DSSP file (Angstrom, degrees, kcal/mol; ACC not computed):
  #  RESIDUE AA STRUCTURE BP1 BP2  ACC     N-H-->O    O-->H-N    N-H-->O    O-->H-N    TCO  KAPPA ALPHA  PHI   PSI    X-CA   Y-CA   Z-CA
    1    1 A X              0   0    0      0, 0.0     2,-0.3     0, 0.0     0, 0.0   0.000 360.0 360.0 360.0 131.4  -80.2  107.7  134.1
    2    2 A X        -     0   0    0      2,-0.0     2,-0.4     0, 0.0    33,-0.0  -0.990 360.0-179.4-139.3 141.4  -79.0  104.1  134.2
    3    3 A X        -     0   0    0     -2,-0.3     5,-0.0    32,-0.0     0, 0.0  -0.909  20.4-142.7-143.7 115.1  -76.6  102.3  136.3
    4    4 A X     >  -     0   0    0     -2,-0.4     4,-2.3     1,-0.1     5,-0.2  -0.164  30.7-100.0 -74.6 174.0  -75.9   98.6  135.8
    5    5 A X  H  > S+     0   0    0      2,-0.2     4,-1.6     1,-0.2    -1,-0.1   0.816 120.8  53.0 -58.0 -36.4  -75.2   96.1  138.6
    6    6 A X  H  > S+     0   0    0      1,-0.2     4,-1.1     2,-0.2     3,-0.3   0.959 115.0  41.5 -64.9 -53.0  -71.4   96.1  138.1
    7    7 A X  H  > S+     0   0    0      1,-0.2     4,-1.2     2,-0.2     3,-0.3   0.864 109.0  58.9 -60.0 -35.4  -71.3  100.0  138.4
    8    8 A X  H >X S+     0   0    0     -4,-2.3     4,-1.3     1,-0.3     3,-0.6   0.909 102.0  54.4 -62.7 -39.6  -73.7  100.0  141.2
    9    9 A X  H 3< S+     0   0    0     -4,-1.6    -1,-0.3    -3,-0.3    -2,-0.2   0.801 102.8  58.2 -59.7 -32.0  -71.4   97.8  143.3
   10   10 A X  H 3< S+     0   0    0     -4,-1.1    -1,-0.2    -3,-0.3    -2,-0.2   0.846 107.9  47.2 -66.7 -33.2  -68.7  100.4  142.6
   11   11 A X  H X< S+     0   0    0     -4,-1.2     3,-2.1    -3,-0.6    31,-0.2   0.707  82.2 112.5 -76.7 -29.8  -70.8  103.1  144.3
   12   12 A X  T 3< S+     0   0    0     -4,-1.3    29,-0.2     1,-0.3    28,-0.2  -0.258  92.6   0.1 -60.1 130.8  -71.9  101.1  147.4
   13   13 A X  T 3  S+     0   0    0     27,-1.8    -1,-0.3     1,-0.2     2,-0.2   0.373 102.3 127.7  72.4  -1.3  -70.4  102.7  150.5
   14   14 A X    <   -     0   0    0     -3,-2.1    28,-3.6     1,-0.0     2,-0.6  -0.556  61.0-125.0 -91.0 151.7  -68.5  105.5  148.7
   15   15 A X  E     -a   42   0A   0     -2,-0.2     2,-0.3    26,-0.2    28,-0.2  -0.824  41.7-178.9 -87.5 119.8  -68.6  109.2  149.3
   16   16 A X  E     -a   43   0A   0     26,-3.0    28,-2.8    -2,-0.6    29,-1.0  -0.911  26.9-143.1-131.1 156.3  -69.6  110.9  146.1
   17   17 A X  E     -a   45   0A   0     -2,-0.3     2,-0.4    27,-0.2    29,-0.2  -0.958  19.3-137.6-109.4 132.5  -70.2  114.3  144.7
   18   18 A X  E     -a   46   0A   0     27,-2.4    29,-3.5    -2,-0.4     2,-0.4  -0.771  23.6-172.3 -89.1 131.2  -73.0  115.0  142.2
   19   19 A X  E     +a   47   0A   0     -2,-0.4     2,-0.3    27,-0.2    29,-0.2  -0.990   9.2 168.5-129.1 128.7  -72.0  117.3  139.3
   20   20 A X  E     -a   48   0A   0     27,-1.6    29,-1.2    -2,-0.4     3,-0.2  -0.927  35.2-129.6-133.5 159.3  -74.2  118.7  136.6
   21   21 A X  E    S+     0   0A   0     -2,-0.3    29,-2.0     1,-0.3    28,-0.6   0.968  90.4   1.9 -75.4 -52.3  -73.7  121.3  134.0
   22   22 A X  E     -a   50   0A   0     27,-0.2     2,-0.6    26,-0.1    -1,-0.3  -0.998  62.9-158.2-131.7 130.7  -76.7  123.6  134.6
   23   23 A X  E     +a   51   0A   0     27,-2.3    29,-1.8    -2,-0.4    35,-0.1  -0.939  33.5 142.4-102.4 118.1  -79.4  123.0  137.3
   24   24 A X  S    S+     0   0    0     -2,-0.6    30,-0.2    27,-0.2    -1,-0.1   0.645  79.3  12.3-122.0 -53.7  -82.6  124.7  136.4
   25   25 A X  S    S-     0   0    0     28,-0.1    -2,-0.1     0, 0.0    28,-0.0   0.709  90.2-129.1 -89.1 -22.2  -85.6  122.5  137.4
   26   26 A X  S  > S+     0   0    0      3,-0.0     4,-2.0     4,-0.0     5,-0.2   0.585  72.4 122.3  89.0   5.9  -83.6  120.1  139.6
   27   27 A X  H  > S+     0   0    0      2,-0.2     4,-2.3     1,-0.2     5,-0.2   0.941  77.6  44.4 -73.3 -39.3  -85.1  116.9  137.9
   28   28 A X  H  > S+     0   0    0      1,-0.2     4,-2.3     2,-0.2     5,-0.2   0.933 114.9  49.2 -68.0 -40.0  -81.7  115.6  136.8
   29   29 A X  H  > S+     0   0    0      2,-0.2     4,-2.4     1,-0.2    -1,-0.2   0.895 111.8  49.7 -58.1 -45.3  -80.2  116.4  140.3
   30   30 A X  H  X S+     0   0    0     -4,-2.0     4,-2.2     1,-0.2    -1,-0.2   0.881 110.9  49.0 -67.8 -38.6  -83.2  114.6  141.9
   31   31 A X  H  X S+     0   0    0     -4,-2.3     4,-2.4     2,-0.2    -2,-0.2   0.895 111.2  49.5 -68.2 -38.1  -82.7  111.6  139.7
   32   32 A X  H  X S+     0   0    0     -4,-2.3     4,-2.4     2,-0.2     5,-0.2   0.868 110.4  50.9 -68.4 -38.6  -79.0  111.4  140.4
   33   33 A X  H  X S+     0   0    0     -4,-2.4     4,-2.3    -5,-0.2     5,-0.2   0.940 112.3  45.6 -62.4 -44.9  -79.7  111.7  144.2
   34   34 A X  H  X S+     0   0    0     -4,-2.2     4,-2.8     1,-0.2     5,-0.2   0.956 113.3  50.7 -65.9 -45.6  -82.3  108.8  144.0
   35   35 A X  H  X S+     0   0    0     -4,-2.4     4,-1.4     1,-0.2    -1,-0.2   0.927 114.7  41.7 -59.5 -51.6  -79.9  106.7  141.9
   36   36 A X  H  X>S+     0   0    0     -4,-2.4     5,-2.5     1,-0.2     4,-0.5   0.844 112.7  54.5 -74.3 -30.9  -76.9  107.1  144.2
   37   37 A X  H ><5S+     0   0    0     -4,-2.3     3,-1.2    -5,-0.2    -2,-0.2   0.930 110.0  47.0 -59.4 -49.2  -79.0  106.7  147.3
   38   38 A X  H 3<5S+     0   0    0     -4,-2.8    -2,-0.2     1,-0.2    -1,-0.2   0.789 108.4  56.3 -63.3 -26.0  -80.4  103.4  146.0
   39   39 A X  H 3<5S-     0   0    0     -4,-1.4    -1,-0.2    -5,-0.2    -2,-0.2   0.606 119.3-109.3 -84.1  -8.5  -76.9  102.3  145.1
   40   40 A X  T <<5 +     0   0    0     -3,-1.2   -27,-1.8    -4,-0.5    -3,-0.2   0.549  70.0 140.3  93.0  10.1  -75.7  102.8  148.6
   41   41 A X      < -     0   0    0     -5,-2.5     2,-0.6   -29,-0.2    -1,-0.3  -0.493  49.0-130.8 -83.7 156.8  -73.5  105.9  148.1
   42   42 A X  E     -a   15   0A   0    -28,-3.6   -26,-3.0   -31,-0.2     2,-0.6  -0.937  16.8-140.7-107.3 118.0  -73.3  108.8  150.4
   43   43 A X  E     +a   16   0A   0     -2,-0.6   -26,-0.2   -28,-0.2     3,-0.1  -0.636  27.8 169.4 -82.0 123.9  -73.7  112.1  148.7
   44   44 A X  E     +     0   0A   0    -28,-2.8     2,-0.3    -2,-0.6   -27,-0.2   0.588  63.3  12.1-108.1 -14.3  -71.3  114.6  150.3
   45   45 A X  E     -a   17   0A   0    -29,-1.0   -27,-2.4     2,-0.0     2,-0.4  -0.973  53.8-151.3-164.6 148.7  -71.6  117.4  147.8
   46   46 A X  E     +a   18   0A   0     14,-0.5    16,-3.0    -2,-0.3     2,-0.3  -0.987  25.2 174.3-122.9 128.9  -73.7  118.7  145.0
   47   47 A X  E     +ab  19  62A   0    -29,-3.5   -27,-1.6    -2,-0.4     2,-0.3  -0.912  13.1 177.5-136.1 162.8  -72.2  120.9  142.3
   48   48 A X  E     -ab  20  63A   0     14,-2.1    16,-1.0    -2,-0.3   -27,-0.2  -0.980  36.3-129.9-155.3 151.2  -73.0  122.6  139.0
   49   49 A X  E    S+     0   0A   0    -29,-1.2    15,-0.9   -28,-0.6    16,-0.8   0.944  99.0   2.3 -69.0 -45.0  -71.2  124.9  136.5
   50   50 A X  E     -ab  22  65A   0    -29,-2.0   -27,-2.3    14,-0.2    -1,-0.3  -0.988  60.4-158.3-136.1 150.8  -74.4  127.1  136.7
   51   51 A X  E     -ab  23  66A   0     14,-1.8    16,-2.7    -2,-0.3     2,-0.3  -0.788  18.1-167.1-107.0 163.9  -77.7  127.3  138.4
   52   52 A X  E     + b   0  67A   0    -29,-1.8     2,-0.4    -2,-0.3    16,-0.2  -0.985  45.2  26.9-147.9 163.3  -80.6  129.2  137.1
   53   53 A X  S    S+     0   0    0     14,-1.3     2,-0.8    -2,-0.3    16,-0.1  -0.735 113.1  16.6  91.5-136.5  -84.0  130.4  138.2
   54   54 A X    >>  -     0   0    0     -2,-0.4     3,-1.1   -30,-0.2     4,-0.5  -0.600  65.3-156.8 -79.8 112.6  -84.5  131.1  141.9
   55   55 A X  G >4 S+     0   0    0     -2,-0.8     3,-1.4     1,-0.2    -1,-0.2   0.836  88.7  62.4 -51.4 -39.2  -81.1  131.3  143.5
   56   56 A X  G >4 S+     0   0    0      1,-0.3     3,-1.3     2,-0.2    -1,-0.2   0.814  93.4  64.2 -62.4 -33.4  -82.4  130.4  147.0
   57   57 A X  G <4 S+     0   0    0     -3,-1.1    -1,-0.3     1,-0.2     3,-0.3   0.792 107.7  40.9 -58.6 -29.1  -83.5  127.1  145.7
   58   58 A X  G X< S+     0   0    0     -3,-1.4     3,-2.4    -4,-0.5    -1,-0.2   0.089  72.8 126.1-104.6  17.4  -79.9  126.1  145.0
   59   59 A X  T <  S+     0   0    0     -3,-1.3    -1,-0.2     1,-0.3    -2,-0.1   0.771  75.8  47.6 -50.7 -30.1  -78.3  127.5  148.0
   60   60 A X  T 3  S+     0   0    0     -3,-0.3   -14,-0.5    -4,-0.2     2,-0.4   0.410  91.8  95.8 -94.6   4.5  -76.7  124.1  148.9
   61   61 A X  S <  S-     0   0    0     -3,-2.4     2,-0.6   -16,-0.1   -14,-0.2  -0.791  74.3-135.0 -90.3 131.8  -75.4  123.5  145.4
   62   62 A X  E     +b   47   0A   0    -16,-3.0   -14,-2.1    -2,-0.4     2,-0.3  -0.804  40.1 169.1 -86.9 126.4  -71.7  124.7  144.9
   63   63 A X  E     -b   48   0A   0     -2,-0.6   -14,-0.2   -16,-0.2   -13,-0.2  -0.964  47.1-134.7-137.7 153.2  -71.8  126.5  141.5
   64   64 A X  E    S-     0   0A   0    -16,-1.0     2,-0.3   -15,-0.9   -14,-0.2   0.759  87.7 -17.6 -70.1 -30.7  -69.5  128.7  139.5
   65   65 A X  E     -b   50   0A   0    -16,-0.8   -14,-1.8   -17,-0.2     2,-0.4  -0.986  58.9-117.3-169.3 170.5  -72.3  131.1  138.8
   66   66 A X  E     -b   51   0A   0     -2,-0.3     2,-0.5   -16,-0.2   -14,-0.2  -0.967  16.0-155.8-125.6 137.4  -76.1  131.8  138.8
   67   67 A X  E     -b   52   0A   0    -16,-2.7   -14,-1.3    -2,-0.4     2,-0.1  -0.958  15.3-144.7-113.0 109.5  -78.1  132.6  135.6
   68   68 A X        -     0   0    0     -2,-0.5     2,-0.3   -16,-0.2   -14,-0.1  -0.460  28.5-104.5 -74.2 149.0  -81.4  134.5  136.4
   69   69 A X        -     0   0    0     -2,-0.1     2,-0.4   -16,-0.1    -1,-0.1  -0.546  35.7-134.5 -68.2 133.2  -84.3  133.6  134.2
   70   70 A X        -     0   0    0     -2,-0.3     2,-0.4    -3,-0.0    -1,-0.1  -0.738  11.4-131.7 -91.1 135.7  -84.8  136.4  131.7
   71   71 A X        -     0   0    0     -2,-0.4    -1,-0.0     1,-0.1     0, 0.0  -0.721  29.1-108.7 -84.5 135.8  -88.4  137.6  131.1
   72   72 A X        -     0   0    0     -2,-0.4     2,-0.3     1,-0.1    -1,-0.1  -0.288  33.1-121.1 -62.5 142.6  -89.4  137.9  127.4
   73   73 A X              0   0    0      1,-0.1    -1,-0.1    -3,-0.0    -3,-0.0  -0.613 360.0 360.0 -82.2 148.0  -89.8  141.4  126.2
   74   74 A X              0   0    0     -2,-0.3    -1,-0.1     0, 0.0    -2,-0.1   0.448 360.0 360.0-109.6 360.0  -93.0  142.5  124.9
């Protein structure tokens, strides 16, 4: 994830919402949080189309749905 100096200035002091398509491990969400925090933005919401895995882990994320992880059949 990259944010150049000009775009960083556009984020400084702004209230923003982070939006992802699917959150499974949270690594992209974590990187977006870090980038926006460093740019001076205030994160006011986190959203995704779907979350997956442990639903409790994503309780603070606004999502349209949750995808449980499927165990492989043997």
